[in-house]
C-alpha positions as CSV (number, residue, x, y, z in Angstrom):
1,M,267.0,23.1,-16.4
2,N,267.8,25.1,-13.3
3,I,267.7,28.8,-12.7
4,K,271.5,29.1,-13.0
5,T,271.5,27.7,-16.5
6,I,268.7,30.1,-17.5
7,K,270.6,33.1,-16.1
8,I,273.8,32.1,-18.0
9,G,271.8,31.7,-21.3
10,L,270.1,35.1,-20.9
11,G,273.5,36.7,-20.1
12,V,275.1,35.2,-23.3
13,A,272.1,36.4,-25.3
14,V,272.3,39.9,-23.9
15,I,276.0,40.2,-24.5
16,T,275.6,38.8,-28.1
17,M,272.8,41.4,-28.8
18,M,274.9,44.2,-27.4
19,G,277.9,43.1,-29.5
20,L,275.8,43.1,-32.7
21,L,274.3,46.5,-31.9
22,I,277.8,48.0,-31.3
23,F,279.0,46.4,-34.6
24,E,276.1,48.0,-36.5
25,I,276.6,51.4,-35.0
26,M,280.4,51.3,-35.7
27,S,279.9,50.1,-39.3
28,Y,277.2,52.7,-40.1
29,Q,278.4,55.3,-42.7
30,A,276.4,58.2,-43.9
31,R,275.1,57.6,-47.4
32,Q,276.6,59.7,-50.1
33,V,275.2,60.2,-53.5
34,S,277.5,58.6,-56.0
35,A,275.2,58.3,-59.0
36,S,271.7,59.7,-59.6
37,A,270.4,62.4,-57.3
38,P,267.4,60.8,-55.4
39,S,264.3,62.9,-55.1
40,G,264.9,65.8,-52.7
41,L,268.7,65.9,-53.0
42,P,270.1,68.7,-55.1
43,A,272.1,68.4,-58.3
44,T,274.0,71.3,-59.8
45,M,274.8,71.9,-63.5
46,A,278.5,71.2,-64.0
47,T,279.1,71.7,-67.7
48,T,277.1,72.8,-70.7
49,S,278.3,73.1,-74.3
50,T,277.0,73.1,-77.9
51,V,278.7,70.8,-80.4
52,I,278.2,69.8,-84.0
53,V,278.0,66.1,-84.8
54,G,277.8,64.5,-88.2
55,P,277.5,61.1,-89.8
56,G,281.1,60.8,-90.8
57,N,282.3,59.5,-87.4
58,S,281.3,59.5,-83.8
59,M,282.5,62.1,-81.3
60,T,283.0,62.0,-77.5
61,A,280.3,64.1,-75.8
62,F,281.2,63.2,-72.2
63,A,284.2,61.6,-70.7
64,T,283.9,59.2,-67.8
65,S,283.1,61.2,-64.7
66,S,281.1,61.4,-61.5
67,C,277.7,62.8,-62.4
68,S,274.0,62.7,-61.5
69,A,272.7,63.0,-65.1
70,R,273.7,63.8,-68.6
71,I,271.2,66.0,-70.6
72,I,271.3,66.0,-74.4
73,T,269.2,68.3,-76.6
74,T,268.9,67.7,-80.3
75,V,267.6,70.2,-82.9
76,A,266.6,69.1,-86.4
77,Q,268.3,65.7,-86.7
78,P,268.3,62.5,-84.6
79,V,271.5,61.2,-83.1
80,M,272.8,57.8,-82.1
81,L,274.4,57.4,-78.6
82,T,276.5,54.8,-76.8
83,F,277.2,54.9,-73.0
84,T,280.3,52.8,-72.6
85,D,284.2,52.9,-72.6
86,L,284.4,49.5,-74.3
87,V,286.4,49.3,-77.5
88,G,284.2,48.8,-80.5
89,Q,281.2,50.3,-78.9
90,S,281.0,53.5,-80.9
91,P,277.6,54.5,-82.3
92,T,277.0,54.2,-86.0
93,G,273.9,54.5,-88.2
94,V,272.8,51.0,-87.1
95,F,274.3,50.7,-83.6
96,G,273.5,52.7,-80.5
97,H,270.7,54.3,-78.7
98,L,268.5,56.6,-81.0
99,Q,267.5,60.0,-79.6
100,G,264.9,61.6,-81.9
101,A,265.1,65.0,-83.5
102,S,264.0,68.1,-81.5
103,T,264.1,66.3,-78.1
104,T,265.7,66.8,-74.7
105,V,266.5,63.7,-72.7
106,A,268.0,63.5,-69.2
107,Y,270.0,60.3,-69.0
108,D,270.0,59.5,-65.3
109,S,273.3,58.1,-64.1
110,G,271.5,55.6,-61.9
111,V,270.3,53.9,-65.2
112,Y,272.9,54.9,-67.8
113,G,276.0,55.4,-65.6
114,C,278.7,58.0,-65.9
115,N,280.9,56.3,-68.5
116,L,282.1,57.7,-71.8
117,V,279.2,59.0,-74.0
118,R,279.8,59.0,-77.8
119,V,277.4,60.7,-80.3
120,Y,276.9,60.1,-84.0
121,G,274.8,62.3,-86.3
122,F,272.3,59.7,-87.5
123,V,271.3,61.4,-90.8
124,A,273.2,64.6,-91.3
125,S,275.4,67.1,-89.4
126,T,273.5,68.7,-86.6
127,T,274.0,70.8,-83.5
128,I,273.3,69.4,-80.1
129,T,273.5,70.8,-76.6
130,I,275.1,68.6,-73.9
131,S,274.9,69.3,-70.2
132,E,276.1,67.4,-67.2
133,S,274.9,67.7,-63.6
134,R,276.6,66.6,-60.4
């Protein structure tokens, strides 16, 4: 191996590294929060309402949206929840996620998503408060 071959090899390596560096810089995009708000980033309350749900049928609590969390507060009765837009995935007395009576739960969109949320009064009609943050 002579000195000319070594210089050519080093030149190719330097040009390749510069190309990769330029590609990385050009493809860098500022990260935007699209789901849950990571620690330190703010989330604002977008909507809050009080609704009555009962065991007769499920109701839509939240439509599909862009959110950081959904917060549901129950009073005297537990509720069943589903977190999907899929047909046939409505909560019932035996299907869904149970949220106990007299609880407040923040459903982080990083875990539960921001899809349609349906609520079913597990035992009897009850009032719940629903909030969504963005």
